[in-house]
All heavy atoms as TSV, in Angstrom:
chain	resi	resn	atom	element	x	y	z
A	1	MET	N	N	41.968	60.097	-25.327
A	1	MET	CA	C	42.472	58.966	-26.068
A	1	MET	C	C	43.998	59.015	-26.023
A	1	MET	O	O	44.607	60.043	-26.256
A	1	MET	CB	C	41.979	59.049	-27.523
A	1	MET	CG	C	42.575	58.004	-28.391
A	1	MET	SD	S	42.213	58.004	-30.172
A	1	MET	CE	C	40.880	59.053	-30.426
A	2	ASN	N	N	44.589	57.887	-25.715
A	2	ASN	CA	C	46.043	57.783	-25.683
A	2	ASN	C	C	46.509	56.857	-26.798
A	2	ASN	O	O	45.923	55.807	-27.020
A	2	ASN	CB	C	46.526	57.217	-24.344
A	2	ASN	CG	C	46.262	58.163	-23.200
A	2	ASN	OD1	O	46.296	59.371	-23.382
A	2	ASN	ND2	N	45.992	57.621	-22.037
A	3	ILE	N	N	47.549	57.278	-27.472
A	3	ILE	CA	C	48.163	56.457	-28.514
A	3	ILE	C	C	49.603	56.235	-28.112
A	3	ILE	O	O	50.317	57.178	-27.774
A	3	ILE	CB	C	48.080	57.145	-29.893
A	3	ILE	CG1	C	46.619	57.235	-30.310
A	3	ILE	CG2	C	48.885	56.361	-30.918
A	3	ILE	CD1	C	46.404	57.856	-31.655
A	4	LYS	N	N	50.005	54.975	-28.152
A	4	LYS	CA	C	51.357	54.611	-27.746
A	4	LYS	C	C	52.071	53.968	-28.929
A	4	LYS	O	O	51.544	53.048	-29.556
A	4	LYS	CB	C	51.290	53.624	-26.580
A	4	LYS	CG	C	52.622	53.163	-26.089
A	4	LYS	CD	C	52.440	52.183	-24.935
A	4	LYS	CE	C	53.770	51.670	-24.448
A	4	LYS	NZ	N	53.590	50.681	-23.379
A	5	VAL	N	N	53.251	54.455	-29.234
A	5	VAL	CA	C	54.075	53.863	-30.291
A	5	VAL	C	C	54.822	52.692	-29.668
A	5	VAL	O	O	55.614	52.876	-28.753
A	5	VAL	CB	C	55.058	54.893	-30.886
A	5	VAL	CG1	C	55.950	54.226	-31.922
A	5	VAL	CG2	C	54.311	56.056	-31.481
A	6	VAL	N	N	54.544	51.501	-30.151
A	6	VAL	CA	C	55.133	50.301	-29.575
A	6	VAL	C	C	56.473	49.971	-30.228
A	6	VAL	O	O	57.402	49.526	-29.568
A	6	VAL	CB	C	54.169	49.100	-29.726
A	6	VAL	CG1	C	54.765	47.825	-29.186
A	6	VAL	CG2	C	52.855	49.408	-29.034
A	7	ARG	N	N	56.561	50.223	-31.524
A	7	ARG	CA	C	57.767	49.866	-32.253
A	7	ARG	C	C	58.066	50.942	-33.277
A	7	ARG	O	O	57.167	51.515	-33.870
A	7	ARG	CB	C	57.518	48.546	-32.975
A	7	ARG	CG	C	58.733	47.689	-33.131
A	7	ARG	CD	C	58.423	46.403	-33.852
A	7	ARG	NE	N	57.611	45.534	-33.022
A	7	ARG	CZ	C	57.026	44.435	-33.406
A	7	ARG	NH1	N	57.160	44.036	-34.652
A	7	ARG	NH2	N	56.317	43.704	-32.610
A	8	GLY	N	N	59.315	51.206	-33.514
A	8	GLY	CA	C	59.715	52.162	-34.532
A	8	GLY	C	C	59.858	53.574	-33.988
A	8	GLY	O	O	59.695	53.828	-32.799
A	9	ASN	N	N	60.164	54.483	-34.880
A	9	ASN	CA	C	60.368	55.879	-34.514
A	9	ASN	C	C	59.684	56.750	-35.568
A	9	ASN	O	O	60.332	57.286	-36.456
A	9	ASN	CB	C	61.873	56.183	-34.424
A	9	ASN	CG	C	62.136	57.537	-33.837
A	9	ASN	OD1	O	61.252	58.144	-33.244
A	9	ASN	ND2	N	63.357	58.021	-34.011
A	10	PRO	N	N	58.347	56.902	-35.473
A	10	PRO	CA	C	57.635	57.660	-36.501
A	10	PRO	C	C	57.937	59.150	-36.420
A	10	PRO	O	O	58.206	59.689	-35.353
A	10	PRO	CB	C	56.165	57.382	-36.195
A	10	PRO	CG	C	56.142	57.053	-34.754
A	10	PRO	CD	C	57.444	56.392	-34.457
A	11	THR	N	N	57.854	59.789	-37.564
A	11	THR	CA	C	58.040	61.239	-37.605
A	11	THR	C	C	56.752	61.908	-37.121
A	11	THR	O	O	55.690	61.272	-37.086
A	11	THR	CB	C	58.341	61.699	-39.047
A	11	THR	OG1	O	57.186	61.430	-39.850
A	11	THR	CG2	C	59.563	61.000	-39.613
A	12	PRO	N	N	56.818	63.179	-36.769
A	12	PRO	CA	C	55.582	63.876	-36.369
A	12	PRO	C	C	54.518	63.856	-37.466
A	12	PRO	O	O	53.321	63.768	-37.172
A	12	PRO	CB	C	56.055	65.295	-36.087
A	12	PRO	CG	C	57.493	65.155	-35.722
A	12	PRO	CD	C	57.998	64.003	-36.546
A	13	GLU	N	N	54.923	63.898	-38.724
A	13	GLU	CA	C	53.965	63.848	-39.824
A	13	GLU	C	C	53.268	62.492	-39.886
A	13	GLU	O	O	52.066	62.407	-40.154
A	13	GLU	CB	C	54.650	64.148	-41.161
A	13	GLU	CG	C	55.147	65.566	-41.304
A	13	GLU	CD	C	56.514	65.790	-40.644
A	13	GLU	OE1	O	57.192	64.800	-40.275
A	13	GLU	OE2	O	56.892	66.958	-40.500
A	14	GLU	N	N	54.020	61.412	-39.682
A	14	GLU	CA	C	53.424	60.080	-39.683
A	14	GLU	C	C	52.444	59.913	-38.528
A	14	GLU	O	O	51.364	59.324	-38.696
A	14	GLU	CB	C	54.517	59.015	-39.610
A	14	GLU	CG	C	55.359	58.926	-40.861
A	14	GLU	CD	C	56.569	58.029	-40.703
A	14	GLU	OE1	O	57.073	57.855	-39.575
A	14	GLU	OE2	O	57.022	57.513	-41.738
A	15	LEU	N	N	52.796	60.411	-37.366
A	15	LEU	CA	C	51.879	60.348	-36.224
A	15	LEU	C	C	50.618	61.153	-36.488
A	15	LEU	O	O	49.509	60.721	-36.149
A	15	LEU	CB	C	52.569	60.860	-34.955
A	15	LEU	CG	C	53.547	59.902	-34.302
A	15	LEU	CD1	C	54.236	60.579	-33.121
A	15	LEU	CD2	C	52.851	58.652	-33.848
A	16	ALA	N	N	50.762	62.320	-37.082
A	16	ALA	CA	C	49.596	63.159	-37.387
A	16	ALA	C	C	48.684	62.458	-38.388
A	16	ALA	O	O	47.456	62.503	-38.252
A	16	ALA	CB	C	50.058	64.505	-37.926
A	17	ALA	N	N	49.256	61.796	-39.382
A	17	ALA	CA	C	48.452	61.088	-40.372
A	17	ALA	C	C	47.704	59.921	-39.720
A	17	ALA	O	O	46.512	59.717	-39.985
A	17	ALA	CB	C	49.339	60.584	-41.508
A	18	ALA	N	N	48.376	59.164	-38.868
A	18	ALA	CA	C	47.727	58.043	-38.188
A	18	ALA	C	C	46.613	58.532	-37.272
A	18	ALA	O	O	45.526	57.949	-37.229
A	18	ALA	CB	C	48.762	57.246	-37.402
A	19	LEU	N	N	46.862	59.605	-36.554
A	19	LEU	CA	C	45.848	60.158	-35.657
A	19	LEU	C	C	44.651	60.683	-36.447
A	19	LEU	O	O	43.504	60.528	-36.021
A	19	LEU	CB	C	46.448	61.266	-34.796
A	19	LEU	CG	C	45.512	61.875	-33.768
A	19	LEU	CD1	C	44.989	60.818	-32.815
A	19	LEU	CD2	C	46.210	62.972	-32.999
A	20	ALA	N	N	44.890	61.280	-37.598
A	20	ALA	CA	C	43.792	61.780	-38.428
A	20	ALA	C	C	42.895	60.634	-38.879
A	20	ALA	O	O	41.664	60.748	-38.850
A	20	ALA	CB	C	44.348	62.530	-39.636
A	21	VAL	N	N	43.480	59.516	-39.263
A	21	VAL	CA	C	42.690	58.355	-39.695
A	21	VAL	C	C	41.863	57.820	-38.535
A	21	VAL	O	O	40.673	57.531	-38.678
A	21	VAL	CB	C	43.613	57.251	-40.275
A	21	VAL	CG1	C	42.856	55.957	-40.485
A	21	VAL	CG2	C	44.258	57.717	-41.555
A	22	VAL	N	N	42.474	57.717	-37.368
A	22	VAL	CA	C	41.758	57.199	-36.195
A	22	VAL	C	C	40.604	58.121	-35.832
A	22	VAL	O	O	39.501	57.669	-35.532
A	22	VAL	CB	C	42.731	57.011	-35.009
A	22	VAL	CG1	C	41.987	56.722	-33.728
A	22	VAL	CG2	C	43.722	55.903	-35.313
A	23	ARG	N	N	40.831	59.413	-35.867
A	23	ARG	CA	C	39.779	60.361	-35.498
A	23	ARG	C	C	38.632	60.362	-36.507
A	23	ARG	O	O	37.462	60.468	-36.135
A	23	ARG	CB	C	40.364	61.753	-35.355
A	23	ARG	CG	C	41.264	61.853	-34.121
A	23	ARG	CD	C	41.735	63.232	-33.906
A	23	ARG	NE	N	40.568	64.053	-33.552
A	23	ARG	CZ	C	40.660	65.236	-32.987
A	23	ARG	NH1	N	41.842	65.737	-32.715
A	23	ARG	NH2	N	39.588	65.928	-32.692
A	24	VAL	N	N	38.939	60.245	-37.798
A	24	VAL	CA	C	37.890	60.201	-38.811
A	24	VAL	C	C	37.049	58.942	-38.652
A	24	VAL	O	O	35.817	58.984	-38.743
A	24	VAL	CB	C	38.490	60.298	-40.231
A	24	VAL	CG1	C	37.483	59.941	-41.295
A	24	VAL	CG2	C	39.036	61.694	-40.458
A	25	ARG	N	N	37.703	57.802	-38.405
A	25	ARG	CA	C	36.959	56.552	-38.209
A	25	ARG	C	C	36.090	56.622	-36.968
A	25	ARG	O	O	34.955	56.156	-36.966
A	25	ARG	CB	C	37.923	55.371	-38.095
A	25	ARG	CG	C	38.714	55.007	-39.335
A	25	ARG	CD	C	37.902	54.341	-40.403
A	25	ARG	NE	N	37.224	53.164	-39.956
A	25	ARG	CZ	C	37.440	51.949	-40.409
A	25	ARG	NH1	N	38.324	51.753	-41.354
A	25	ARG	NH2	N	36.760	50.935	-39.952
A	26	ALA	N	N	36.613	57.230	-35.891
A	26	ALA	CA	C	35.830	57.365	-34.664
A	26	ALA	C	C	34.640	58.293	-34.871
A	26	ALA	O	O	33.540	58.029	-34.381
A	26	ALA	CB	C	36.717	57.877	-33.535
A	27	ALA	N	N	34.828	59.369	-35.616
A	27	ALA	CA	C	33.726	60.295	-35.884
A	27	ALA	C	C	32.659	59.631	-36.752
A	27	ALA	O	O	31.464	59.832	-36.538
A	27	ALA	CB	C	34.253	61.552	-36.562
A	28	ALA	N	N	33.079	58.836	-37.717
A	28	ALA	CA	C	32.111	58.142	-38.572
A	28	ALA	C	C	31.323	57.116	-37.770
A	28	ALA	O	O	30.116	56.958	-37.973
A	28	ALA	CB	C	32.833	57.465	-39.740
A	29	ALA	N	N	31.984	56.419	-36.865
A	29	ALA	CA	C	31.288	55.435	-36.035
A	29	ALA	C	C	30.323	56.122	-35.078
A	29	ALA	O	O	29.238	55.612	-34.802
A	29	ALA	CB	C	32.292	54.597	-35.261
A	30	ALA	N	N	30.695	57.294	-34.566
A	30	ALA	CA	C	29.832	58.022	-33.641
A	30	ALA	C	C	28.620	58.613	-34.362
A	30	ALA	O	O	27.574	58.834	-33.745
A	30	ALA	CB	C	30.616	59.125	-32.958
A	31	ALA	N	N	28.720	58.857	-35.652
A	31	ALA	CA	C	27.626	59.460	-36.408
A	31	ALA	C	C	26.537	58.454	-36.774
A	31	ALA	O	O	25.446	58.857	-37.175
A	31	ALA	CB	C	28.170	60.115	-37.675
A	32	LEU	N	N	26.824	57.158	-36.654
A	32	LEU	CA	C	25.826	56.145	-36.973
A	32	LEU	C	C	24.724	56.140	-35.918
A	32	LEU	O	O	24.980	56.361	-34.738
A	32	LEU	CB	C	26.472	54.757	-37.014
A	32	LEU	CG	C	27.414	54.475	-38.170
A	32	LEU	CD1	C	28.062	53.116	-37.978
A	32	LEU	CD2	C	26.654	54.503	-39.476
A	33	PRO	N	N	23.491	55.876	-36.322
A	33	PRO	CA	C	22.420	55.766	-35.331
A	33	PRO	C	C	22.664	54.565	-34.419
A	33	PRO	O	O	23.320	53.604	-34.824
A	33	PRO	CB	C	21.159	55.567	-36.176
A	33	PRO	CG	C	21.576	55.484	-37.581
A	33	PRO	CD	C	23.036	55.717	-37.674
A	34	PRO	N	N	22.124	54.599	-33.201
A	34	PRO	CA	C	22.329	53.470	-32.276
A	34	PRO	C	C	21.824	52.157	-32.866
A	34	PRO	O	O	20.736	52.099	-33.431
A	34	PRO	CB	C	21.510	53.859	-31.044
A	34	PRO	CG	C	21.331	55.327	-31.140
A	34	PRO	CD	C	21.351	55.665	-32.599
A	35	GLY	N	N	22.629	51.127	-32.758
A	35	GLY	CA	C	22.263	49.811	-33.267
A	35	GLY	C	C	22.591	49.572	-34.723
A	35	GLY	O	O	22.480	48.455	-35.208
A	36	ALA	N	N	22.991	50.597	-35.454
A	36	ALA	CA	C	23.315	50.427	-36.872
A	36	ALA	C	C	24.766	49.985	-37.022
A	36	ALA	O	O	25.617	50.339	-36.226
A	36	ALA	CB	C	23.110	51.734	-37.621
A	37	GLN	N	N	25.010	49.210	-38.040
A	37	GLN	CA	C	26.372	48.782	-38.333
A	37	GLN	C	C	26.911	49.613	-39.480
A	37	GLN	O	O	26.174	50.031	-40.358
A	37	GLN	CB	C	26.417	47.313	-38.718
A	37	GLN	CG	C	26.095	46.381	-37.587
A	37	GLN	CD	C	26.189	44.932	-38.029
A	37	GLN	OE1	O	26.148	44.625	-39.209
A	37	GLN	NE2	N	26.317	44.052	-37.078
A	38	GLY	N	N	28.215	49.817	-39.466
A	38	GLY	CA	C	28.861	50.570	-40.530
A	38	GLY	C	C	28.996	49.738	-41.785
A	38	GLY	O	O	28.622	48.565	-41.824
A	39	PRO	N	N	29.529	50.317	-42.850
A	39	PRO	CA	C	29.709	49.564	-44.085
A	39	PRO	C	C	30.705	48.432	-43.895
A	39	PRO	O	O	31.681	48.560	-43.158
A	39	PRO	CB	C	30.232	50.612	-45.068
A	39	PRO	CG	C	30.796	51.685	-44.223
A	39	PRO	CD	C	30.022	51.681	-42.945
A	40	ARG	N	N	30.441	47.345	-44.526
A	40	ARG	CA	C	31.303	46.179	-44.393
A	40	ARG	C	C	32.508	46.328	-45.313
A	40	ARG	O	O	32.378	46.715	-46.468
A	40	ARG	CB	C	30.501	44.950	-44.772
A	40	ARG	CG	C	31.263	43.681	-44.608
A	40	ARG	CD	C	30.366	42.516	-44.902
A	40	ARG	NE	N	30.684	41.508	-43.928
A	40	ARG	CZ	C	29.920	40.524	-43.608
A	40	ARG	NH1	N	28.761	40.389	-44.162
A	40	ARG	NH2	N	30.303	39.637	-42.733
A	41	ASP	N	N	33.672	46.020	-44.786
A	41	ASP	CA	C	34.876	46.060	-45.603
A	41	ASP	C	C	34.834	44.932	-46.628
A	41	ASP	O	O	34.402	43.826	-46.326
A	41	ASP	CB	C	36.122	45.888	-44.746
A	41	ASP	CG	C	36.367	47.072	-43.842
A	41	ASP	OD1	O	35.985	48.194	-44.206
A	41	ASP	OD2	O	36.973	46.860	-42.776
A	42	ALA	N	N	35.282	45.207	-47.830
A	42	ALA	CA	C	35.309	44.198	-48.877
A	42	ALA	C	C	36.232	43.038	-48.498
A	42	ALA	O	O	35.987	41.898	-48.865
A	42	ALA	CB	C	35.761	44.815	-50.202
A	43	TRP	N	N	37.259	43.314	-47.728
A	43	TRP	CA	C	38.216	42.280	-47.347
A	43	TRP	C	C	37.554	41.233	-46.460
A	43	TRP	O	O	37.852	40.049	-46.553
A	43	TRP	CB	C	39.396	42.918	-46.613
A	43	TRP	CG	C	40.401	41.926	-46.188
A	43	TRP	CD1	C	40.601	41.442	-44.938
A	43	TRP	CD2	C	41.366	41.253	-47.004
A	43	TRP	NE1	N	41.605	40.527	-44.916
A	43	TRP	CE2	C	42.099	40.393	-46.179
A	43	TRP	CE3	C	41.656	41.298	-48.350
A	43	TRP	CZ2	C	43.109	39.589	-46.666
A	43	TRP	CZ3	C	42.677	40.490	-48.827
A	43	TRP	CH2	C	43.387	39.663	-47.988
A	44	SER	N	N	36.635	41.632	-45.578
A	44	SER	CA	C	36.018	40.691	-44.649
A	44	SER	C	C	34.703	40.123	-45.165
A	44	SER	O	O	34.046	39.373	-44.459
A	44	SER	CB	C	35.787	41.366	-43.303
A	44	SER	OG	O	34.855	42.417	-43.446
A	45	ASP	N	N	34.304	40.445	-46.371
A	45	ASP	CA	C	33.045	39.970	-46.929
A	45	ASP	C	C	33.192	38.527	-47.389
A	45	ASP	O	O	33.983	38.235	-48.288
A	45	ASP	CB	C	32.638	40.865	-48.101
A	45	ASP	CG	C	31.261	40.540	-48.628
A	45	ASP	OD1	O	30.544	39.745	-47.981
A	45	ASP	OD2	O	30.896	41.083	-49.685
A	46	PRO	N	N	32.452	37.587	-46.798
A	46	PRO	CA	C	32.590	36.182	-47.177
A	46	PRO	C	C	32.229	35.901	-48.631
A	46	PRO	O	O	32.727	34.944	-49.218
A	46	PRO	CB	C	31.617	35.452	-46.244
A	46	PRO	CG	C	31.353	36.381	-45.136
A	46	PRO	CD	C	31.538	37.765	-45.677
A	47	SER	N	N	31.380	36.720	-49.237
A	47	SER	CA	C	31.012	36.457	-50.629
A	47	SER	C	C	32.190	36.646	-51.574
A	47	SER	O	O	32.207	36.088	-52.670
A	47	SER	CB	C	29.851	37.356	-51.052
A	47	SER	OG	O	30.250	38.709	-51.064
A	48	ARG	N	N	33.187	37.428	-51.161
A	48	ARG	CA	C	34.391	37.603	-51.974
A	48	ARG	C	C	35.101	36.267	-52.136
A	48	ARG	O	O	35.586	35.920	-53.215
A	48	ARG	CB	C	35.325	38.617	-51.304
A	48	ARG	CG	C	36.674	38.760	-51.976
A	48	ARG	CD	C	37.565	39.696	-51.180
A	48	ARG	NE	N	37.879	39.181	-49.868
A	48	ARG	CZ	C	38.891	38.366	-49.594
A	48	ARG	NH1	N	39.682	37.960	-50.540
A	48	ARG	NH2	N	39.101	37.953	-48.373
A	49	ILE	N	N	35.145	35.486	-51.082
A	49	ILE	CA	C	35.831	34.199	-51.118
A	49	ILE	C	C	34.955	33.155	-51.811
A	49	ILE	O	O	35.429	32.357	-52.607
A	49	ILE	CB	C	36.196	33.752	-49.696
A	49	ILE	CG1	C	37.198	34.737	-49.104
A	49	ILE	CG2	C	36.778	32.351	-49.679
A	49	ILE	CD1	C	37.438	34.563	-47.643
A	50	ALA	N	N	33.662	33.148	-51.487
A	50	ALA	CA	C	32.771	32.129	-52.029
A	50	ALA	C	C	32.640	32.240	-53.537
A	50	ALA	O	O	32.494	31.223	-54.219
A	50	ALA	CB	C	31.395	32.245	-51.380
A	51	ALA	N	N	32.671	33.438	-54.072
A	51	ALA	CA	C	32.509	33.604	-55.507
A	51	ALA	C	C	33.716	33.076	-56.280
A	51	ALA	O	O	33.582	32.627	-57.409
A	51	ALA	CB	C	32.305	35.080	-55.842
A	52	ALA	N	N	34.880	33.110	-55.668
A	52	ALA	CA	C	36.092	32.738	-56.387
A	52	ALA	C	C	36.514	31.289	-56.153
A	52	ALA	O	O	37.179	30.699	-56.981
A	52	ALA	CB	C	37.234	33.664	-55.981
A	53	HIS	N	N	36.137	30.717	-55.017
A	53	HIS	CA	C	36.631	29.390	-54.663
A	53	HIS	C	C	35.472	28.469	-54.308
A	53	HIS	O	O	34.985	28.487	-53.194
A	53	HIS	CB	C	37.572	29.463	-53.466
A	53	HIS	CG	C	38.763	30.314	-53.695
A	53	HIS	ND1	N	38.792	31.644	-53.383
A	53	HIS	CD2	C	39.968	30.042	-54.232
A	53	HIS	CE1	C	39.964	32.152	-53.703
A	53	HIS	NE2	N	40.690	31.200	-54.230
A	54	VAL	N	N	35.057	27.669	-55.262
A	54	VAL	CA	C	34.037	26.661	-54.995
A	54	VAL	C	C	34.760	25.344	-54.798
A	54	VAL	O	O	35.496	24.894	-55.691
A	54	VAL	CB	C	33.040	26.574	-56.173
A	54	VAL	CG1	C	32.026	25.471	-55.937
A	54	VAL	CG2	C	32.367	27.909	-56.371
A	55	PRO	N	N	34.613	24.721	-53.626
A	55	PRO	CA	C	35.328	23.456	-53.377
A	55	PRO	C	C	34.937	22.378	-54.385
A	55	PRO	O	O	33.771	22.231	-54.735
A	55	PRO	CB	C	34.890	23.061	-51.967
A	55	PRO	CG	C	34.384	24.310	-51.350
A	55	PRO	CD	C	33.859	25.147	-52.461
A	56	LYS	N	N	35.911	21.650	-54.843
A	56	LYS	CA	C	35.682	20.543	-55.762
A	56	LYS	C	C	36.100	19.256	-55.045
A	56	LYS	O	O	37.031	19.271	-54.258
A	56	LYS	CB	C	36.504	20.742	-57.030
A	56	LYS	CG	C	36.044	21.929	-57.846
A	56	LYS	CD	C	36.864	22.060	-59.122
A	56	LYS	CE	C	36.343	23.145	-60.016
A	56	LYS	NZ	N	36.262	24.458	-59.448
A	57	PRO	N	N	35.431	18.160	-55.309
A	57	PRO	CA	C	35.784	16.906	-54.652
A	57	PRO	C	C	37.220	16.496	-54.973
A	57	PRO	O	O	37.721	16.752	-56.053
A	57	PRO	CB	C	34.803	15.889	-55.233
A	57	PRO	CG	C	33.716	16.697	-55.850
A	57	PRO	CD	C	34.300	18.026	-56.198
A	58	GLY	N	N	37.860	15.894	-54.001
A	58	GLY	CA	C	39.217	15.413	-54.201
A	58	GLY	C	C	39.892	15.145	-52.875
A	58	GLY	O	O	39.349	15.444	-51.812
A	59	PRO	N	N	41.098	14.597	-52.902
A	59	PRO	CA	C	41.778	14.227	-51.663
A	59	PRO	C	C	42.117	15.423	-50.779
A	59	PRO	O	O	42.191	15.288	-49.573
A	59	PRO	CB	C	43.049	13.515	-52.124
A	59	PRO	CG	C	43.150	13.739	-53.582
A	59	PRO	CD	C	41.846	14.220	-54.088
A	60	ALA	N	N	42.298	16.600	-51.347
A	60	ALA	CA	C	42.658	17.765	-50.533
A	60	ALA	C	C	41.521	18.782	-50.455
A	60	ALA	O	O	41.743	19.946	-50.152
A	60	ALA	CB	C	43.914	18.423	-51.095
A	61	SER	N	N	40.294	18.346	-50.711
A	61	SER	CA	C	39.184	19.298	-50.740
A	61	SER	C	C	38.910	19.894	-49.368
A	61	SER	O	O	38.383	20.995	-49.265
A	61	SER	CB	C	37.929	18.633	-51.290
A	61	SER	OG	O	37.529	17.582	-50.434
A	62	TRP	N	N	39.272	19.198	-48.295
A	62	TRP	CA	C	39.043	19.743	-46.964
A	62	TRP	C	C	39.835	21.024	-46.740
A	62	TRP	O	O	39.436	21.857	-45.929
A	62	TRP	CB	C	39.400	18.706	-45.900
A	62	TRP	CG	C	40.866	18.365	-45.886
A	62	TRP	CD1	C	41.482	17.398	-46.609
A	62	TRP	CD2	C	41.875	19.020	-45.133
A	62	TRP	NE1	N	42.824	17.405	-46.366
A	62	TRP	CE2	C	43.102	18.391	-45.453
A	62	TRP	CE3	C	41.889	20.061	-44.228
A	62	TRP	CZ2	C	44.298	18.785	-44.889
A	62	TRP	CZ3	C	43.092	20.446	-43.666
A	62	TRP	CH2	C	44.282	19.809	-44.000
A	63	THR	N	N	40.914	21.250	-47.476
A	63	THR	CA	C	41.709	22.470	-47.293
A	63	THR	C	C	41.047	23.675	-47.921
A	63	THR	O	O	41.425	24.801	-47.637
A	63	THR	CB	C	43.114	22.309	-47.898
A	63	THR	OG1	O	42.986	22.102	-49.306
A	63	THR	CG2	C	43.868	21.160	-47.257
A	64	ARG	N	N	40.032	23.455	-48.774
A	64	ARG	CA	C	39.371	24.561	-49.449
A	64	ARG	C	C	37.977	24.856	-48.902
A	64	ARG	O	O	37.219	25.581	-49.495
A	64	ARG	CB	C	39.271	24.250	-50.946
A	64	ARG	CG	C	40.629	24.143	-51.615
A	64	ARG	CD	C	40.479	23.923	-53.104
A	64	ARG	NE	N	39.754	22.708	-53.460
A	64	ARG	CZ	C	40.309	21.519	-53.680
A	64	ARG	NH1	N	41.611	21.393	-53.584
A	64	ARG	NH2	N	39.593	20.499	-54.003
A	65	THR	N	N	37.615	24.262	-47.765
A	65	THR	CA	C	36.265	24.446	-47.241
A	65	THR	C	C	36.208	25.448	-46.108
A	65	THR	O	O	35.184	25.599	-45.471
A	65	THR	CB	C	35.700	23.102	-46.746
A	65	THR	OG1	O	36.558	22.597	-45.735
A	65	THR	CG2	C	35.571	22.120	-47.887
A	66	TYR	N	N	37.249	26.148	-45.831
A	66	TYR	CA	C	37.259	27.133	-44.742
A	66	TYR	C	C	36.381	28.330	-45.095
A	66	TYR	O	O	36.498	28.906	-46.157
A	66	TYR	CB	C	38.689	27.591	-44.489
A	66	TYR	CG	C	38.782	28.704	-43.478
A	66	TYR	CD1	C	38.486	28.466	-42.149
A	66	TYR	CD2	C	39.123	29.982	-43.862
A	66	TYR	CE1	C	38.559	29.501	-41.232
A	66	TYR	CE2	C	39.192	31.007	-42.951
A	66	TYR	CZ	C	38.908	30.765	-41.635
A	66	TYR	OH	O	38.977	31.775	-40.739
A	67	TRP	N	N	35.479	28.694	-44.205
A	67	TRP	CA	C	34.589	29.840	-44.413
A	67	TRP	C	C	34.787	30.815	-43.256
A	67	TRP	O	O	34.340	30.573	-42.145
A	67	TRP	CB	C	33.147	29.361	-44.447
A	67	TRP	CG	C	32.211	30.428	-44.851
A	67	TRP	CD1	C	31.563	31.283	-44.032
A	67	TRP	CD2	C	31.842	30.806	-46.170
A	67	TRP	NE1	N	30.796	32.149	-44.749
A	67	TRP	CE2	C	30.951	31.877	-46.060
A	67	TRP	CE3	C	32.172	30.332	-47.428
A	67	TRP	CZ2	C	30.382	32.484	-47.184
A	67	TRP	CZ3	C	31.607	30.933	-48.510
A	67	TRP	CH2	C	30.716	31.988	-48.389
A	68	PRO	N	N	35.464	31.944	-43.489
A	68	PRO	CA	C	35.703	32.869	-42.382
A	68	PRO	C	C	34.403	33.513	-41.916
A	68	PRO	O	O	33.494	33.738	-42.710
A	68	PRO	CB	C	36.636	33.913	-42.990
A	68	PRO	CG	C	36.386	33.833	-44.447
A	68	PRO	CD	C	35.986	32.423	-44.749
A	69	SER	N	N	34.345	33.802	-40.639
A	69	SER	CA	C	33.126	34.443	-40.118
A	69	SER	C	C	33.341	35.891	-39.828
A	69	SER	O	O	34.367	36.413	-39.826
A	69	SER	CB	C	32.677	33.735	-38.868
A	69	SER	OG	O	33.692	33.734	-37.897
């Protein structure tokens, strides 16, 4: 695995921390059985948006109907 710093000048400690996160995520993904999906991030969960924003009729209601996939 190659990691390339595109911008900035990270310290060796910052690089080690970033590499540790990448390796842990890769190990967790490799530990899943074939065909299984990992846990869904709360940020990408559509129910988070739907629960808080119910579109109401009005002239600008089309701006509130976006449903991320």
